[in-house]
N, C-alpha and C positions, 0 to 999 in steps of 0.2 A: 252708220255714217257712210257717206259716199267717198269714193276714192279722192275726189277733188277736195273735200273737207279734211280728209286724213292728211293729204299733202300740205294743205294750208296750215293745219294745226302743227304738223311737224316743223314747217318753216318758221312759224311764230315762236315755238318753243326753242328751236335752234338759235333764233335771233336773240332771245332772252339769254340763253346760255352763253352766247358770244360776248356778253357784257362782262368785262373782267372785274370791275368793282362790285363787290357784294351788295353794298347799300344801293348803288345805282341799279343793279339788276333787280333787287327787291322792289324798288320804287317803280321801275319799268313794268314789272309783273303786275303790281297793283293798278297802275294806270291802264295797262292792257285789259285786265279783268274788268275794270269799270267801263271801259269803252265797249268791250264785247257784250257785257251784260245789257247795256243800253241799246245796242244795235239788235241784239237778239229779242229784246222786248218789243222793239219796233217791228221786226219781222213777224213775231207772233201776233201782234195787234193787227197787222195787215192781213194775215191769214184768217184770223177770226172775223174781221170785217168782210172779207171776200166770201167766206163761207155763209155769212148771215144773209147774203143776197138771196132772197126767195125762201129762206128757212127761218124757223123760230130760234131763239137763243137756246132753248132746250135741245133742239136738233143739232145745233152747232156744238153744244156741250157734249152730246153723245158722240159726235165724230171725234172730238178732241179728248174724250175720256175724262171730262170734268162736268160739273153741274152747269146748267144754263146760265145761272147768275155769274158763275166764275168765268164762263166764256165771254159774257158781256164785259166783265171787269178786264179781262185780257185785251179785249178790243180797244179799251180806253187807256191802256197802260203806257202808250207812247206819248201821251200828252205832256 
């Protein structure tokens, strides 16, 4: 992970830990996780689509460490 991501992660966790009410902190953690999961899916989809330019899905899969069909699925995940 890059230093920028480490810093951002630390800040997000710190913000969660600053919420004094335990239930509110839990709900905020769940909401943050859902948002991050969706955003990460979008980033991965864009990466897969950009790698596909001029390559087969099998080649993209090899670059990502997955099968070609999985690489294609990843590219459609942000829909």
